[in-house]
C-alpha positions, 0 to 999 in steps of 0.5 A: 552499495551493500547490504549493511548500507542498505539497512542503515538507509531504510532505517530512516522510517522510524516507528511511532508510538501511536501507529497501531491506529494508523496501521490498522487502516490505512485510511480515515474511518470517521474523522474529518473529511478528506478525498481525491478531488476538490475542496478536500483534495491531496492538495489540502489535506494538510488543512483539513486536520491539525492531525494532517499537517504532515501531508503538507510539510513532510519530506518523505511523503509517499507515493512517488516516481520510481526511477534510477534506482541504486543497485544493493544487495537486498534480503529476501522478502520471505512471505508467510500469508495464511489463507483465510475467510473473507471479510471485505470493507468499503471504506468509502475511499478503497476496498480493503481486505482485512486479514485475521492474525497469523499471515506475516512477512520477515524483512531484514530479520523482523517479523512483520503481521499483515493487517490488511490489503487495498487498492488504488485506481490508478497507481500511486506509485510510477516507474520511470514516469509511468503509471498502472490501471491500480495497485495493491497495498499490503500494509503490515506492522511490527511488534515494535510499531514500525511499518512496511508496505507491499506494493503490487502493481496490477496490470491489464492482462487475464482475469484474476481468480483472487480478485474474482472472490474479493470483486464478487463480494465486495460491498458497493456502499461505503461504510459496508462490511462483506464476512462469509466463508470465501476462502482468500489467499492474500500470496496469490495477489503478489507477483512470482518475481520479488524483484523490487524497489525499495525506500523511507517513505509514508502512508499515502493517506492522512495523517501521512505519517512518515513512518513506512518502509516500502517495498514495491515490486518491479513485476506487475500482476494482471486482472482483466479489464472487466475486473479494473473496470468494476473497481473505477466504477465504484472509485474512478480515482484513488490515488494520491500524486506522486511526491517530491523525492527530497534528500531520498533515494531508491533502492533496487534489487535487480 
C-alpha cells in the first residue's frame, strides 16, 4: 500500500462538530454512571445513556487486537511536546495529566494539539492476542476537530522517572486535582522507536465516538513492577475489552 492509499484510509476517522468537549477528556466527568465491571460495565455502556449508543452499534470501535498489519509507507510522526508544570487529575476512571497549550504533533501534514494523556491497566490494545501491563494514551485535536491518539504500551522493567513524578503526586481520590511546580515532559513517555500501527477507530470510553485516528507504537516503554502495582491499586481494571475489526484493516510502518 502506498502513502496516498494510506492517507485515504485514515480519512475514515471523520471530524465531529461537538468533539471539543469529548477531546478535552476521554472520560465522562459527571454525566451518567459507567464503569468497567458489573451493571455499568462495557457491555452496558450503550444502554446507560442515549448519547452512548455508538458504544453498542458502532462498527469502528476501539480498542482492537493489532494483528496482521498491512505494510505501508506512512509519514513520520513529528512530535513537539513542551515541558510544563504538573496538573494531574484523578477523574474516577483514570489518572489524567492535563497539558497546557503549546505541545503538538504533526501527522500527514496536519497539526494536532496535545490536550492530555492518561493511563489504562491493563493495556486496552492487544498485539497478536497478547496484552501489556499498562497503556498510555496521548489525546490530540486538530483545528478542524479531528482527533488523533498516540498509544504507548508499558511493560514491566526499570523504574520510569517521568512516571515517578506523576505517581508521587497523583490524587488518591476521584475528582481531585493536584497542581504544583513539578516539571513533566510528555515526550519522555514515548518510545525511541516510532514504528507503529495505524487504524481508524473510536474513543475507548463513552460516548465511544468513531472520530479517532489511532497511532499505537510497536515498542513499549518500561515501568517498574512497583509503579504498575501502584496504579493498579487505584484502578484494578480500567481497560475496555477489544472490539470487532469488522471491515477495517490495520496499517503498519514496519
